[in-house]
C-alpha positions in Angstrom: -12.0 -21.0 24.6 -11.5 -18.6 27.5 -9.4 -19.6 30.5 -10.7 -22.8 32.1 -11.3 -23.1 35.8 -12.3 -26.3 37.6 -14.1 -25.8 40.9 -14.7 -28.7 43.3 -17.7 -28.5 45.6 -19.4 -26.1 43.3 -23.0 -26.9 44.4 -23.2 -24.4 47.2 -21.5 -21.7 49.3 -18.0 -20.5 48.2 -17.9 -22.8 45.2 -21.2 -21.7 43.8 -20.5 -18.0 44.4 -17.1 -18.3 42.8 -18.5 -20.1 39.7 -21.0 -17.3 39.2 -18.3 -14.6 39.6 -15.8 -16.3 37.3 -18.5 -16.8 34.7 -19.1 -13.0 34.7 -15.3 -12.6 34.2 -15.1 -14.7 31.1 -13.9 -18.0 32.5 -15.1 -21.3 31.1 -16.0 -23.6 34.0 -15.8 -27.2 34.9 -18.0 -27.7 37.9 -17.8 -30.7 40.2 -20.1 -31.9 43.0 -22.1 -34.8 44.4 -25.5 -33.2 43.9 -26.4 -33.3 40.2 -29.6 -31.3 40.5 -27.7 -28.4 42.1 -25.0 -28.6 39.4 -27.7 -28.3 36.7 -29.4 -25.4 38.5 -26.1 -23.6 38.8 -25.4 -24.1 35.1 -28.8 -22.6 34.3 -27.9 -19.5 36.5 -24.5 -19.1 34.8 -26.1 -19.3 31.3 -28.6 -16.6 32.3 -25.9 -14.1 33.3 -23.0 -14.9 31.0 -21.8 -16.5 27.7 -19.5 -18.8 29.6 -19.2 -22.4 28.6 -20.0 -24.9 31.4 -19.1 -28.5 31.8 -20.6 -30.5 34.7 -18.9 -33.4 36.4 -21.1 -35.2 38.9 -19.0 -37.4 41.2 -17.8 -37.8 44.8 -14.2 -36.4 45.2 -13.6 -38.9 48.0 -13.4 -41.6 45.3 -10.0 -41.7 43.6 -11.3 -43.9 40.8 -14.3 -41.6 40.1 -12.1 -38.5 40.2 -9.6 -40.0 37.8 -12.3 -41.2 35.4 -14.0 -37.8 35.4 -10.8 -35.8 34.5 -9.4 -38.4 32.2 -12.6 -38.4 30.1 -12.7 -34.7 29.6 -12.7 -33.6 26.0 -9.2 -32.6 24.9 -10.2 -28.9 24.7 -11.4 -29.0 28.3 -8.1 -30.4 29.6 -6.3 -27.1 29.1 -7.1 -26.2 32.7 -5.8 -22.8 33.9 -7.2 -22.8 37.4 -7.9 -25.6 39.9 -9.9 -24.3 42.9 -9.8 -27.0 45.6 -12.9 -25.9 47.4 -14.7 -29.1 48.3 -14.5 -29.6 52.1 -16.6 -29.9 55.2 -16.7 -30.1 59.0 -18.6 -33.1 60.4 -19.5 -33.2 64.1 -18.3 -31.2 67.0 -16.9 -33.3 69.8 -13.8 -34.2 71.8 -11.5 -36.8 70.4 -12.6 -39.4 73.0 -16.2 -38.9 72.0 -15.5 -38.6 68.2 -17.5 -40.4 65.6 -15.3 -42.3 63.3 -17.5 -41.8 60.3 -17.3 -38.0 60.8 -13.5 -38.3 60.9 -13.3 -40.3 57.7 -15.7 -37.9 55.9 -13.5 -35.0 56.7 -10.2 -36.7 56.0 -11.4 -38.2 52.8 -12.9 -35.0 51.5 -10.6 -32.3 52.9 -7.3 -34.0 52.4 -7.5 -37.1 50.1 -10.1 -35.5 47.7 -7.9 -32.4 47.3 -4.9 -34.7 46.7 -6.7 -36.9 44.2 -7.8 -34.1 41.9 -4.5 -32.2 42.3 -2.6 -35.3 41.4 -4.4 -35.6 38.0 -4.8 -31.9 37.1 -1.3 -30.7 38.0 0.5 -32.8 35.3 -1.8 -31.2 32.7 -0.7 -27.8 34.0 3.0 -28.8 34.0 2.7 -30.0 30.4 1.5 -26.6 29.4 3.9 -24.7 31.7 1.2 -22.6 33.3 -1.7 -22.7 35.8 -2.9 -21.7 39.2 -3.9 -24.0 42.1 -6.0 -22.3 44.9 -6.7 -24.3 48.0 -9.5 -23.2 50.3 -8.2 -23.6 53.9 -9.6 -22.0 57.0 -8.8 -20.2 60.2 -8.9 -23.8 61.5 -5.7 -24.3 59.5 -4.0 -21.6 61.5 -5.0 -22.5 65.1 -7.0 -25.2 66.9 -10.1 -24.8 68.9 -12.1 -27.0 71.3 -14.2 -29.7 69.7 -12.5 -29.0 66.3 -9.7 -31.5 66.6 -9.9 -33.5 63.4 -11.4 -30.7 61.3 -8.6 -28.4 62.4 -6.1 -31.2 61.6 -7.4 -31.5 58.1 -7.1 -27.8 57.5 -3.6 -27.7 59.0 -2.9 -30.4 56.4 -4.2 -28.2 53.6 -1.9 -25.4 54.7 1.1 -27.8 54.7 0.1 -29.3 51.4 -0.2 -25.8 49.9 3.4 -25.1 50.9 4.5 -28.4 49.5 2.7 -27.8 46.2 4.3 -24.3 46.0 7.7 -25.9 46.2 6.9 -28.7 43.8 5.3 -26.4 41.2 7.9 -23.6 41.5 10.1 -24.7 38.6 7.1 -25.3 36.4 5.8 -21.7 36.6 2.6 -22.7 38.2 1.1 -20.5 41.0 -0.2 -22.0 44.2 -2.2 -20.1 46.8 -4.1 -20.7 50.0 -7.2 -18.8 51.2 -8.2 -19.2 54.8 -11.6 -17.7 55.7 -12.9 -17.2 59.2 -16.7 -17.5 59.8 -18.6 -17.6 56.5 -22.4 -17.9 56.4 -22.8 -20.9 54.1 -24.1 -24.5 54.6 -20.9 -25.2 56.6 -22.5 -25.0 60.0 -25.6 -26.9 58.9 -23.4 -29.8 57.7 -21.3 -29.7 60.9 -24.4 -30.0 63.1 -26.0 -32.7 60.9 -28.8 -30.5 59.5 -29.7 -28.8 62.8 -30.5 -25.3 61.4 -31.1 -23.8 64.9 -27.6 -24.8 66.1 -26.1 -23.6 62.8 -27.8 -20.2 63.1 -26.4 -19.7 66.6 -22.8 -19.8 65.2 -23.5 -16.5 63.5 -25.6 -14.8 66.2 -24.7 -11.3 67.2 -22.3 -10.4 64.4 -22.0 -10.1 60.6 -20.1 -13.1 59.2 -18.3 -13.2 55.8 -20.5 -14.2 52.9 -19.6 -16.6 50.1 -19.4 -13.6 47.7 -16.6 -12.1 49.9 -14.4 -15.2 49.3 -15.3 -15.4 45.6 -14.1 -11.8 45.2 -10.9 -12.7 47.1 -10.3 -15.6 44.7 -10.8 -13.4 41.7 -8.3 -10.9 43.2 -5.7 -13.7 43.6 -6.3 -14.9 40.0 -6.0 -11.4 38.6 -2.5 -10.6 39.9 0.2 -10.1 37.3 2.2 -13.1 36.0 5.2 -12.3 38.3 3.0 -12.1 41.5 1.8 -15.1 43.5 -0.4 -14.6 46.5 0.9 -17.4 48.8 -1.6 -17.2 51.6 -4.6 -15.0 52.6 -6.3 -15.0 56.0 -9.7 -13.2 55.7 -11.9 -12.6 58.7 -15.2 -10.8 59.5 -14.5 -7.5 61.1 -16.1 -8.9 64.3 -13.9 -11.9 64.5 -10.2 -11.9 65.6 -9.4 -15.6 66.0 -11.4 -18.8 65.9 -13.2 -18.2 69.2 -12.9 -14.4 69.6 -16.1 -12.6 68.4 -17.5 -9.2 69.0 -21.1 -10.3 69.4 -23.8 -7.7 70.0 -27.0 -8.5 71.8 -29.2 -6.4 69.5 -27.5 -7.4 66.3 
């Protein structure tokens, strides 16, 4: 079997784009997500464009039990995981702390931090046993700075940044690479989820400038994976040309 990559949150956006690109670059894929119909559609797309082997795992990464069950029940030949892409994540709500919705906070903390930890806890020992592997955590510009109304989401992505550094230290003696990729504005379902399905609000986020696309991040992930054995890309911050920091955009009226 070719190198095996497991991608969390593979049903849309960066996860889906990365799955398609890695399939075209001879990776076998374990794809996880909550939306089984989307997982099956993605598998069909992959099989149309490549000869890659694909295994689907339909579960919610917020559940430690379901995560452990899914990975523990992998066939032995699928447990030789070379790449763990911790992509599953979301922003829920956009409010001050004093007006925050507790359920939104818990969704973000459970997915962005705890879900990442649950699957890393069970996959990393498999890598350690084999003495090789690469863990890539998808962070955000929100992990580098904090912006108004982004309090808890920014906190979760700051946690991802810190966890990545901690993993880098812990995996060092085992020869396992650990990387973080922090995108700025990417045109995915991210804003739609944040604004609870309000497509008009979501569209306004990208008004007047050209955001990154999921494909841009997928190509960056492939670049990180393709470095020589002696090279580890610790951290990448990737932004649209028209974005400097989280709130600084060069918006054009007639864009």
